[in-house]
C-alpha angles and dihedrals in degrees: 000000000000114000096209145356088260090055091053090050090051090053091051090051089049091053089052091053097035099117089066097034133119118226118191122190132190116220113213112061090005110056094007131037124253107252136176092248109051091200088066098052096120120182120265109279092237096044096093094061091043093051093048091053092043092053089056093047102050137038102245133016118191133172107214112191145157090229122095110268093238091055093051091048089055098042092047099037081230096155090068091039089053089055091056093047092046091050087060092053095257134109137228118204129197124199108192129192092021092309100314089111124049136193134164134187092242101057098021095203125122111229111203133168128223118281113272119266112265097026096104092050091048091052090053090053095045101084091058092049091051092051092049090051093050091246102106092137096054113128110251115203118199106208096179094239094040143015123230127198113206120200099176094100095050123103091246104026096169095047092047090048092052092050094046098047099073093037093052091044090056092047092048092049090052090057095041093248130129132241122232112192117201144157103322088328134096117197129196117202147136117295091221094096135044136159093252091061090051093053092047091049093049094049093048095043093052096036086232120191094199136034136187130181130189121200143145111197144054092269087066096056094091091052091052090048089051090053089048090053091053091049088057088052091055102263121136100254133175125190112202123193126192107216109253120195090202100046125038100171094099095058093076090055098047132108091182129028121201135186112240130302090312088061091047093053091048090049093050091049091050091047092053091048090050091051091050092048092049091050092050091050091054 
């Protein structure tokens, strides 16, 4: 699980500072499985109990995802979960669309900005681009603040992805938007938000002495880099990667490597037990 002796030492330092720590978690591929239909990516059945215990063990728990906040609330039944966590005097936060949208279990209101300039025009041009790339049947997901093109359900998902990537990059550049490649999905959105900014904001706002992030895809790289920056500043930081057969870039950044959402839930349970054991010893 640990990638080095230094990683294991970082984890031990995190456990020591856990009551004032920030824990950030991706959703797809981390708390929920990757599935052909993204509207059916329901949270791991044991995640609710793990998140409740985690919220009692650390200072701040936040789900940081590229999905719209409303979608994550539904797929994770997180509204009800937030009630349980709030009843115990703790708080669950959700940062949707890379931090552009925000929700927490105390105020229970989704705060969202206006869609970025150029997105509506890009969406009107998208069907033609898909036809020209031989990917007319790709699933197009309108996220409100972004648009995502999924190739997983196509006959040749890898070939379609490779053809679409440069074409979508050119279209995004023309409309002053950014491209976010992922697992059989290419997203076009504003560059004003990213997961790294969310992690930095949470650590600074809470004056955290420790930070941990769990992710599995390219959209999580900035969050892992943010944790790495805090490690360099002397915080107890742990970068956790869920092994991804389609993307290997995160492995070189990881202190801990896990196998799928099952591995994430097991890791969170072990972390909570380690925090409890440390507290009882002190």
